[in-house]
BAVEX-176431 format. One record per atom (N, C-alpha, C, CB): residue in one letter; x, y, z. Coordinates in steps of 0.02 Angstrom, whole numbers, plus 50000, padded with zeros to 5 digits. Glycine has a CB too. Layout:
BEGIN
aXYZ...
This chain:
BEGIN
x529474868749468x529604870249539x529184876149561x530354871649551x528854875549618x528454880949647x528914886149676x527964878149701x528824892349656x529234897749683x528804902249727x529564901949627x529034903049791x528654906749841x529104912349869x528394902149897x528824918349875x529154923749910x528864924349980x529094930549871x529284924350030x529074925550099x529354932450117x529334919950148x528904937050133x529114943950147x529174944850223x528604949150118x529784945250247x529924945650319x530334939650341x529274946050359x530904940950375x531344935450394x531364934450469x532044936750369x530854936850505x530804935450576x530554928350587x530334940450610x530364926650649x530144919850663x529574917550618x529934919350734x529064921750607x528494919450566x528724918150494x527924924650566x529164922350467x529404921250400x529834915050394x529794927150376x530284914050443x530724908150442x530324901750452x531264908750495x529834901850498x529434895850507x528994894350447x528984896650569x528784899550411x528414898450349x528864895050297x528144905050321x529474897650289x529934894550242x530094887350262x530584898650238x530184886250327x530334879550351x529764874650335x530464879650425x529154876750349x528584872350334x528524870850260x527924875450360x528644875850218x528594874950146x529094869650121x528724881550109x529724870150141x530214865450115x530154858550147x530924868050126x529874858250208x529764851750240x529174848050210x529654852750314x528664851750190x528044848550166x528014847750091x527454852550189x528464850850054x528454850349981x529174850349956x528044856249948x529374844949923x530054844349898x530174848149834x530224837049887x529644851149806x529714854649743x529584862149750x529234851749691x529734864849808x529634872049818x530304875349831x529154873249877x530384881349802x530974885349814x530734891949845x531384886649748x531044894049900x530794899749938x531314905249940x530614897650010x531104911249921x531514917249932x531224920949993x531524921849868x531644921950043x531434925750103x531694932850095x531704922450169x531234937550085x531404944550073x531344948550138x530964947550019x531794953250148x531744957550206x531984964550187x532164954850265x531654969650216x531854976550204x532544977950231x531344981350236x532724974550285x533384975550316x533894970750286x533334974450392x534534972550290x535054968050264x535194962250312x535684971850251x534874962250370x534984957150421x534354953050431x535204960450488x534414946550442x533834942350454x533644942150528x533964935350429x533114938450543x532884936450610x532394941350643x533474935850655x532254947050612x531714951250637x531774953050710x531064947950626x531224951950748x531214953950818x531684949750862x530514953450845x531904943950838x532394940250878x533054944150881x532504933050847x533224947450826x533834951650825x533694958550854x534104952350754x533114961450838x532994968450855x532454969550908x532804972050793x532204964350939x531694965250990x531844961751056x531044962850964x532214956251053x532394952651114x532944956551150x532634945351098x532864957451215x533354961251254x534044958251248x533134961651328x534564962451243x535244959851233x535494955351289x535724965551225x535214956151350x535444951851405x535064945351409x535374955451471x534604944151362x534234937751360x534554933251307x533484938951343x535154930951322x535544927251273x535234920651254x536234926151299x534874917451301x534574910951285x534034911751232x534274907851348x533624916951238x533094918151188x533414920251122x532594923451212x533924924351125x534264926651064x534594920851027x534774932051081x534754915551063x535074909751031x534604906350982x535314904851083x533954908150984x533484905550935x533714907250864x532784908350948x534134912450858x534404914150792x534744908150760x534884919950797x535044903850800x535384897950773x534884893350738x535754894150828x534284892550766x533774888450734x533524891650670x533184887250782x533424898250673x533194901750613x533734901650559x532994908950629x534354901750580x534904901450533x534884894950492x535584902150570x534734889550526x534694883050491x534174883350435x534524877450541x533624886750448x533104887350397x533374891250337x532474890850425x533684896950350x533914901250296x534504898450258x534084908050324x534834893450287x535394890250252x535174883950214x535934888450301x534524882450215x534264876650178x534394877650103x533514875750191x534524872150069x534714872649998x534164875349954x534924865849973x533534875049977x532984877749937x532694884149967x532424872549930x533074887350011x532874893750040x533434898750026x532734893150117x533234904850006x533714910049990x533524916450026x533764911149913x534004919350061x533894925750095x534064931450048x534304926150161x533604936250042x533714942150001x533554948250044x533274942049936x534064951150074x533974956950118x534014963450080x534484956850173x533814968850113x533834975350082x533324976250027x534504976650055x532784972450029x532264972749977x531634975750008x532114965749947x531464981749989x530864985150013x530274983049970x530954992950011x529744980850002x529134979049966x528624984649976x528844972149991x528394987549921x527934993149926x528104998349874x527954996249995x527815004349880x527895009449828x528615011849819x527465015349845x529025011349871x529725013649864x530195007949847x529945016949929x529915002149833x530324996349815x529974992149763x530494992249876x529874985949781x529524981249736x528784981349752x529824974049741x528354983649708x527634983649723x527364976549733x527244987049667x526844976049774x526544969449787x526324966149722x525944970149835x526054970049675x525824967249612x526404964349572x525464972549570x526994967549576x527584964949541x527814958449572x528154970149542x527784957849638x527974951549670x527544945849644x527914951949746x526904947149635x526454941949611x526634939749540x525734944349613x526954944249502x527174942349435x527814938249437x527274948549392x528194938949489x528834935449494x528794928749529x529324939849531x528274927749570x528214921549610x527524918549602x528364923049684x527484911949610x526824908649609x526404910849669x526914901049609x526734912149725x526374914149786x526814918649827x526154907849827x526484923149865x526844927649910x526514927149978x526814935149883x526934926050030x526694925750099x526984931750136x526904918950134x526534935950161x526754941950198x526794940350273x526264947850185x527394941350300x527524939950371x527854946250401x527974933550380x527504951850396x527814958250410x527764960550483x527494963350368x527364957150524x527324959050594x526884965050606x528004960350620x526914967550667x526534973550687x527044979150699x526104972250752x527054983950653x527634988350647x527584994850685x527734989950576x527064996050722x527025002350757x526735001350827x526595007450718x526795006550868x526545006250937x525835008950942x527005010050985x525475006550991x524845009751008x524995016251044x524395005051052x524545021051037x524645027551070x524205027951132x524485033351021x524425032051179x524025033251239x523435037751224x524455036251294x523535042451178x523005047151161x522865052151216x522385043451146x523395054551250x523305059351305x523735065551292x523495056051374x523555071251322x523965077351313x524675076351336x523645083151351x525145079151298x525845078851317x526215072551296x525905079651390x525865068051262x526175061651244x526795062551201x525665057251208x526805067851161x527355068851115x527875073851141x527095071251048x527865075351204x528365079851233x529065077051226x528205081251307x529575081351219x530255078851222x530375074951287x530765084651216x530695069251281x530805064951339x530295059451345x530805069051401x529775059551303x529275054251301x529375050251238x528545057251305x529465043751247x529615039351191x529185033051195x530375037451189x529085029851139x528785023251142x529335018351164x528485021151072x529125013051198x529605007951219x529955004951159x529265002451261x529595004451103x529895001551043x530475005851018x529365000850988x530405012451023x530965016851003x531575015551047x530745024251006x531455014651112x532005013451158x532325006651144x531745013651231x531905001551132x532164994851116x532564995051051x531574989751111x532304998551001x532664998950937x533345002250946x532255002850886x533375007250989x534005010751002x534525006151034x533895016851048x534335002651088x534834998451121x534934991851085x534634997151193x534524990351034x534614984350994x534944985750927x533944980950983x535124992050915x535494994050854x535084993250790x536124989950848x534424994350795x534034994350733x534255000250691x533254994750748x534374999250626x534645004750585x534175010650576x534835002150517x533525009650591x533055015250587x532995018950654x532375012750566x533335016750705x533245019650772x533495026850774x533615015450824x533135030850813x533375037650826x533965037150874x532795042150855x534415041850869x535005041850913x535045048650947x535665040250873x534605049650995x534535056251024x534685056451099x533835058851012x534965050951125x535135050951196x534515050351240x535515057151214x534375044351262x533755043151298x533805044751372x533545036051290x534375043751402x534385043651475x534855048651507x534575036851498x535265051951466x535745056651495x535365062251531x536205059651440x535535063351593x535225068751631x534595066851668x535085074451587x534275061451647x533655059451680x533805056051747x533245054751635x533435057951799x533515054651864x532925050051878x533575059851920x532345051951855x531745047751867x531435045951801x531235051451912x531215039751795x530915037151734x530255033751751x531385032251697x529775034551707x529135030951714x529035026651652x528545035951723x528905020351663x528745015551610x527995014251616x529165008951615x527615015951565x526895015051565x526725008451532x526525020951530x526485003651570x526334997051545x526614991751592x526614996051475x526304985951593x526524980451637x526544973851599x526064979851698x526844974151539x526974968051501x527714966551499x526704968751429x527904961451461x528604959451460x529064964851429x528684953051421x528814968551380x529224973851351x529354979251404x528894976951288x528834980951443x528924985751497x529444983351547x528264987051533x529434976951563x529934974151608x530634974551577x529764966751626x530674973151512x531324973451478x531634980451483x531254971451405x531244985551466x531534992251465x531684994651536x531064997151430x531274992551584x531424994151654x532084991051675x530854991751700x532184984851656x532794981351674x533414984551641x532754973851654x533344986651578x533904989851544x534104996351578x533724991251471x533605000051604x533765006351639x534145005051704x533125010151653x534034999251734x534354997851799x534984993651792x533854994251844x535114990951733x535704986851723x536344991151728x535674983351655x536884987951749x537524991351752x537954989551692x537884989551816x538484993251683x538944992051627x539234985051628x539504997251626x539384982651687x539694975951693x539244970551665x539854974351766x538574971451673x538114966351647x537974967251573x537464966451685x538014973351548x537834974751478x538424974251430x537524981551472x539034975351455x539614975251411x539714968551374x540224976851451x539574962751405x539664956451369x539134955251315x539654950751418x538604959351312x538074958251263x538274961451196x537404961151288x537824960651146x537964963551080x537674970651073x537674959051026x537504973751129x537244980651127x537724985251091x537114983151199x537474989751048x537924994351013x538304998751062x537534998650964x538905000851043x539335004451089x539025011051111x540005005651057x538685014551066x538385020951084x537865020251139x538075024151024x537445015151134x536935014051185x537255011951251x536435008751162x537765007651248x538105005551308x538425011451344x538645000251292x538735015851306x539055021751336x538535026251368x539455025751283x537975027251334x537445031651362x537145028651425x536905032851310x537015022151425x536725018951484x537225018951542x536505011851468x537865018351526x538375018451579x538405025351612x539075016751550x538255030651573x538265037451600x537595039551628x538485042351546x537105035151625x536425036951646x536405038951719x535945031151634x535985043951735x535885046051804x535205043551831x535915053751808x534875039251794x534225036551816x534335032351879x533885032451760x533975034051931x534005030151993x533315027652015x534315034352049x532795030951992x532115029452016x531675027751956x531815035352057x531425021651952x531035019451895x530355016951920x531405013751855x529825019751894x529145017451910x528855013951849x528685023451933x528625007751858x528285004151806x527545003751826x528584996951795x527105006651784x526425008151806x525915004851761x526315015651809x525415001651791x524864998651754x524195001451776x524864991151762x523715001751730x523055004651747x522604999551781x522725007151684x522784993151776x522384988051810x522794984751865x522134982651759x522544979251892x522854976251950x523374971151934x522334973251992x523714968551985x524254963751974x524014957151944x524604962352039x523394955251958x523154948851930x523024949351855x522524946551966x523014955451828x522884956351756x523494958751718x522324961351747x524064959251752x524684961351719x524884956151667x525244962551770x525214958451614x525384954051557x526084951251561x525304957751493x526484953351611x527164950551613x527154943251636x527614954751660x527674939651615x527754932751638x528144932751704x528114928351585x528054927551744x528374927351809x529134927251803x528144921151848x529384923751753x530114923451744x530394930451732x530294918851685x530074934251689x530304941151675x530234945451738x529914944251617x529674944751772x529554948751832x530084947451885x528854947351860x530204941151901x530674939451953x531384941651937x530674931951966x531534942351872x532204944451852x532364951451879x532274944351776x531854955551889x531974962251917x532284961751987x531324966251920x532094956552024x532354955652091x533064953052094x531924951052128x533354951252037x534034948652035x534544954052014x534074942751988x534304960051997x534754965151973x535204967652030x534364971051943x535854968252018x536304970652070x536134977752091x537034970352045x536204979152156x536134985852183x535464989052164x536714990252160x534934984952164x534274987252144x533754984752194x534094984952073x533334989252219x532774987452262x532134987552221x532724992152324x531714982452229x531054982352198x530544983652253x530914975452161x530134988752243x529654990752294x528944990152266x529794997952319x528494987552308x527784986952289x527364989252347x527604979552269x526864993352334x526424995952386x525894990652403x526095002552364x525894987852463x525394982752480x524684985252476x525534980052549x524584991752487x523894994452484x523644994352412x523875001552512x524084995452363x523874995052293x523724987852274x524414997952247x524124983252297x523994976152282x523324974052311x524554971752311x523164976552370x522544974552404x521924977052368x522544977052475x521994981952323x521424984352284x521174979052234x521614990752246x521604974252218x521424968852172x521044963452211x522054965852137x520414962052193x520034956952230x520364950152231x519344956252200x520774948652179x521094942052176x521724941752217x521244940352104x521954947352245x522594947352281x522544943452346x522824954452294x522014944652384x521964941352449x521844933852442x521404944552490x521514931752388x521394924652376x521504923152303x520684922552398x522134921852283x522294920652213x522164913552190x523004922352200x521844909452231x521764902352215x521364901252151x521424898652272x520924905952133x520524905152073x520864907452010x519894908852080x521474910152016x521834912751957x522204907051922x522324918251978x522324907851856x522774903251822x523464903251855x522834904951747x523824897851847x524474897051881x524964902851867x524794890651860x525024905351804x525504910851793x525334917051834x525524912651719x524684918751839x524484924651878x524594923451952x523754926351864x524484917451975x524614915852046x525354916852063x524404908652063x525784914652018x526504915452030x526704922852030x526904911551977x526384926751986x526524933951986x526334937052053x526144937451929x525754935152078x525514937752143x526014935952198x524814935052160x526264929752197x526734927552248x527374931852246x526914920152238x527624933152185x528234937152180x528114944252205x528474937352107x527554947252187x527394954052209x527284954352284x526774956552173x526964949252312x526854949052384x527514948952422x526424942852403x527994945152396x528644944752428x528984951552431x529094939852392x528944955452377x529254962052377x528874966952422x529294964852305x528204966252422x527804970752464x527944969752538x527054969652450x528114963752557x528224962152628x528954962952649x528004955052642x529394964052601x530114964652617x530264971552645x530544963352554x530714972052694x530904978652721x531284982752669x531334977952785x531224989252672x531594993652627x532344993052638x531365001052635x532734994052586x533454993752593x533774998852546x533724986552576x534395000552560x534755005452520x535005002052455x535335008452559x534915005452399x535165002952335x535225008752287x534684997452307x535665007952237x535765013352189x535135014552147x536355011852143x534805009152127x534195009652088x533595007352128x534265005552023x533045010652118x532425008452150x531885007752096x532195013352205x531595001852090x531055000552043x530404999952082x531184993952001x529945004352066x529285004152099x528785001252049x529065011252122x528434995952071x527904993052030x527244995852055x527904985252034x526894999452013x526285002952032x525685000151993x526355010552020x525105000052025x524504997251994x523905001852006x524364990252022x523385000751965x522765004551969x522885012051961x522415003252035x523305013751913x523435020751895x523405021451820x524125023051923x522975025851796x522875026851724x523175033651704x522115026451706x523625033751655x523925040151634x523405044651600x524515038951587x523395050951620x522915055551590x523265061551558x522425058051642x523895062951577x524245068651547x524985068351565x523935075251571x525395070451518x526105071451531x526225078951540x526555068451474x526555080751594x526655087751612x527375089851598x526475088951686x527455096151575x528105098551554x528375103851600x528075101151484x529035104251602x529405109851632x529955111651583x529685108051703x529985118051565x530495120451518x530475116651452x531195119951549x529865114851431x529785111551366x529955104251364x530185115051317x530075101151422x530265094051426x529815090651476x531025093251446x529665084251462x529245080551509x529555080551579x529125073351485x529135081651629x529385081851698x528975077551746x529375089051723x528345076451729x527905072451772x527395068951729x527565076751826x527115063451756x526535060251726x525965060651776x526685052751705x525405063151753x524815063451796x524395057051785x524385069851782x524255053651840x523855047451837x523205048351876x524265041551866x522685045051853x522065044651890x522035037851924x521455045751845x521875037851988x521775031552024x521165027951995x521695032752100x521245021551980x520695017551954x520475012452007x520885014051888x519915009351994x519655004052038x519324998751995x519155006952090x519334992452017x519004987151978x518264988751968x519084980352013x518014987351907x517304988751893x516864982551900x517234991651824x517164976851921x516784970751930x516664966851866x516134972451959x516904969551810x516804966051745x517474964751711x516354970251699x518024964751749x518684963551721x519044969751699x518624958951664x518704975551703x519024981851685x519124986351745x518624985451632x519244992651732x519324997551786x518925003751770x520074999251797x518795007551821x518455013951813x518825019351851x517715013451838x518785025451827x519135030951861x518805032851926x519155036951815x519205035351973x518945037252039x518935044852048x519355034052094x519235048552002x519255055752010x519815058152056x518615058252036x520235053552079x520815055452120x521445054852078x520855050852184x521905059552085x522475059952041x523135059952080x522425066251998x523665057852045x524335057752074x524835059352020x524495050852107x525305063752035x525845065351988x526475061652008x525975073051987x526805058551959x527425055051971x527975058451930x527375047451952x528535060151963x529095063251928x529335058751872x529675064851977x529475061751815x529695057751758x530065062251709x529095054351722x530735061951709x531135065551660x531235061351597x531815067551690x531025055051602x531025050451545x530395046251550x531665045951543x530005045951496x529395041951495x529445037051437x528755046451488x529345030651452x529335025451401x528635022251400x529895020051415x528305022851343x527615020451337x527615013451307x527205025251293x527365008651345x527355001651323x526654998851330x527864997351364x526215000851283x525504999051288x525274994951228x525075005251295x525744991451196x525544986851143x525754989051074x524814985851144x525694984251027x525884985350957x525264985450913x526384979950933x525364987750852x524814987950805x525094987050734x524414994550811x524744983150694x524944982350625x524804988650584x524574976450594x525174989450530x525074995150485x524894992450416x525704999750482x524524996350377x524334994050310x524944992550267x523894999150275x524894987250228x525414985450180x525174987650111x525574977750181x525564991750077x525354994350013x525184988749965x525894998849984x524584989049937x524374984049889x523974978349919x524954981249854x523894978249986x523514973050019x522924976150056x523954968950067x522374972450063x521814974850104x522024975250177x521194970350096x521664979250216x521854980250286x521234981750327x522374985850294x521194978650385x520644979950432x520904984550487x520354973250462x520714990950486x520994995650535x520764994150606x520805002650518x520204990550613x519964988950680x520424984050716x519254986150677x520634978850680x521054973650709x521794974850695x520854966850683x521954979250648x522654980350629x522944974250593x523064981950689x522524970650556x522744964550521x522504964550449x522504958250558x522774960050409x522534958950341x521974953750344x523124956450294x521394955150316x520844950250316x521064943750281x520214953050282x520894938150311x521124931850282x520654926150303x521854930250303x520734920550269x520404914350287x520934908950290x519824912550237x521104906750350x521634901750361x522274903750326x521404894850335x522414910250325x523034912850295x522954915350224x523534907650296x522414913550190x522294916050122x522024923250126x521794911450083x522354927850092x522134934850093x521454935550061x522644939350057x521024939450094x520344940650068x520294947850044x519814939250123x520034948749984x519884955349958x519134955749948x520264956749890x518824960249987x518084961049986x517734954349996x517864964249919x518024950350041x517714944050060x517904938150016x516994944850060x518264939349962x518454933949916x519194932549920x518244935749844x519394926149913x520094924249916x520474927449859x520174916549914x521044930449875x521484933449825x522014928249806x521814940149851x521974925449746x522424919849729x523154921649736x522284917649658x523524917249769x524244917949774x524494922649828x524504920249710x524054925449868x524254930049921x524064927149989x523934936949911x524544927150035x524454924050100x524764928350154x524754916950101x524574927150217x524864930650274x525014925750330x524394936250299x525504927450370x525674923650430x525964928450481x526184917750414x525944926450545x526234930650598x525744935950622x526864933950573x526024941250650x525614946450682x525154949950633x526054951550716x525364950850570x524934954350522x524334949950505x525334956150458x524374943650523x523814938950513x523364938650573x524084931950497x523654938050633x523254936750693x523244942450744x523494930550726x523664947650733x523744952850783x524334951150828x523104953750824x524554956150868x525154955250910x525014951050972x525434961950932x524924944550962x524774939951017x525244934051015x524034937651013x525294930551072x525694924551075x526434925951087x525614920551013x526824920551089x527544920851099x527884918751034x527774916451159x528544918751034x528904917150972x528684910350944x529664917050985x528604905450988x528414898750965x527724898450934x528444894051022x527274903150951x526604903250922x526644903950846x526194909050952x527174907050821x527234908050749x527314901450711x527814912550735x527544896250745x527654889950710x526994886850686x528034884950755x526514886150732x525864883350713x525484888050667x525454881750775x525554894550679x525224899450637x525474898950565x525344906550664x526134898350557x526434897650490x526204891150457x527194897950494x526174885750495x525974879350466x525264879650439x526034873750518x524814883150474x524134883850448x524134887250380x523684887750498x524514892750375x524544896350311x524854892150257x524944902750320x525394888550272x525724884350222x525264878750200x526374881450250x524884875950245x524404870750227x523904873350175x524034868050290x523664879550186x523214882550138x523554883650071x522944889250164x524174886150073x524534887450011x524644881149970x525214890750027x524864875850004x525014869649968x524374866349941x525384864750013x523814867649974x523174865049947x522984868649883x522614865949999x523284874549871x523124878549812x523634877549756x523084885849830x524114873049765x524674872549719x524464871449647x525134867049740x523974867049635x523794865349566x523574871549527x523244860149566x523244876249562x523034882449529x523624887349523x522454885649566x524044887549574x524594892449575x525104891149520x524934892249643x525274884849508x525814883449461x525594884249388x526064876449471x524964885549376x524744886949307x525004893649282x523984886749303x525164898149328x525404904649308x526154904349293x525264909949363x526344907549238x527044907649219x527424912949259x527124909049143x527994911049286x528424915749323x529134914949297x528384914549401x529564919849309x530264919149286x530604913049318x530664925549303x531074910349281x531434904549308x531804906349372x531924901849255x532084912449374x532414914849435x532204922049447x533184914149429x531764923249495x531544930149509x532114934949526x531054930149566x532664932349554x533224936749572x533514940149511x533764932849609x533554936449455x533804939349393x533374945249371x533834934049337x532714944349378x532244949749360x532324955749407x531524947249361x532414954449472x532494959849520x533134963849505x532524957049591x533664960349488x534294963749472x534224967849409x534864958749465x533854965249360x533744968849298x533364975349310x533374964549247x532994975649365x532614981649382x533004986249429x531954979649413x533644984749438x534074989349476x534164987649549x533804996049471x533884982049573x533964980149643x534584975749651x533344976349668x534934976849707x535504972649724x535404969949795x536184976649719x535014964549802x534864961949868x535494959549904x534374956149863x535474959949970x536004957150012x535864949650020x536044960750082x536294945649990x536194938349995x536544935750058x536474934749932x536524929250067x536774926250129x537504927850140x536664918750128x537904928050086x538604929650094x538694936750122x538984928950028x538244941250101x538254948050127x538104948350201x537774952450090x537604944450222x537434944150294x538024941150333x536794939950305x538344936150307x538924933150342x539484938250348x539184926950305x539554942650298x540064947950302x539884952950357x540124951650234x539234954350367x539014958650422x539194955450488x538254960150417x539074949050494x539244945450556x539994946050571x539054938050551x540404945250520x541124945750531x541314952850553x541504943950466x541014957750522x541164964750539x540964966250611x540804969550492x540404963350634x540194964550703x540644961050752x539474962150712x540904955250733x541384951750776x542034955750781x541524944650750x542254958550724x542874962550723x542784968950763x543074964250650x542194972150758x542074978150797x542104976650871x541394981250778x541784971150892x541794969250962x542504968050987x541374963150973x542904964550947x543594963150967x543994969550975x543934958550915x543864974450931x544234980750936x544044984750998x544114984950874x543444983351025x543204986851085x543314982851149x542464988451078x543634976951142x543734972751200x543094969451224x544034976651256x542624968551179x541994965451196x541884959351151x541404970451189x541314956151157x541124950851110x540864954051046x540604946051141x540384950651014x540064953450955x539704959850974x539574948350922x539794965150934x539454971550945x539094973450880x539964977150967x538454974750885x538064976150825x538264982750791x537324976350842x538244982650726x538314988750687x537654992550691x538504987250612x537664999050706x537045002450724x536695006450669x537185006950779x536975006750608x536675011150559x536695008050489x537035018050558x536285010750445x536225008050378x536895008050341x535725011950338x537265013550345x537875014150306x538375008750325x538175020950315x538485007750390x538975002850411x538744995750394x539105003350486x538094994450399x537844987850381x537944986450306x537104987250399x537764991350264x537824990250192x538544989950171x537454995750154x538974994050202x539694993550185x539964986650201x540094998850224x539764984050259x539994977350277x539724972050230x539794975650350x539084972550213x538764967650169x539114967550101x538014969250161x539264973350075x539564973750008x540304972150009x539454980549979x540604971850068x541314970050072x541424962850048x541574970950143x540894958750052x540964951750031x541074951149956x540344947850052x540874956449919x540944956249846x541604959149823x540374959849813x541984962049870x542614965249851x543204960549861x542724971649892
């Protein structure tokens, strides 16, 4: 039997495991994850009020419950856990599906001021990621600036404007719900350095801002008009045309009174975060203009926007995986159709899928075809892979080395604990927010 380790239990890891067991009846897959919980960004990246997208967990659950797939959580791969070289001794093949684990930086003065956070840190906090900082994001802040115009920027903007009534039914951790309920944020600016026709948000996400209770969405028609495609969007792809239509509707709507005001701003490039009393207070932007080649150029004119909270949402980037080659330019592992390349040569038994393979592009479904390409390469190599001797059961070897992975029964115990916590709070399922509570719940299944 072919034994494969898939490192990462998010969509790319689950789709890799699914393709393996569907295409080969003689493969057994261990899905390893650093966290005791599966599903990756579906659990810890999808906004809590997007229940339809979060329901994808049910599909991923079916994969992890397959008779030839085993979930092993709480397993760190790298120098502080199981080295990559040791995994290769335990399995015929290893597929790394680790994602893009860090944010891109703005690279401007003041970026690290107190009150300035990456959007990922904010998302991790309200999604109960056990590594999240718990430092109170919004208490006392009246004005917030979100830098970026992609779907993550829209998500964090929406969370700042959501009310307790809309968030309480979600699985948001109680601490984040309490802090957002006490938030004094009333004015939110979401700012992009380019024009509306080049924004990365989807129309569905964008229009959702207009459905928020007691919230006005404001757009400056003069900023929209700076985009050459705004006056005649007929040459744009359909998604961009729909975005323009939504923005035009808000730009033409009369102002109205509302508790929250979301301003969508364009052609403004952040150049510095300014402090008062050691805390971020404003963001200085330079007005940009189209350069005729799809980019923008600075105009030398500046504008300061009040910001007691800054959330930076300018993209993700892969980080090196210990023991694997890494291309710092692309933030990916060099590969050929998923086969890891070391100095241009295929490294036998090592594969990649997901963002660490292709970069942070595509949607959740993109991982399915991406995983299938990698699995096709792996299965083409089977005759060479199975010549290597591996333990009959790698889990026995891992335990002998002092590891106690969280198996599926442990994850089910976490689910029960989260349901019980929610019931005690008069809510639905509520996520456990820290390592200790997660591990206590996981190990309760063995008691």
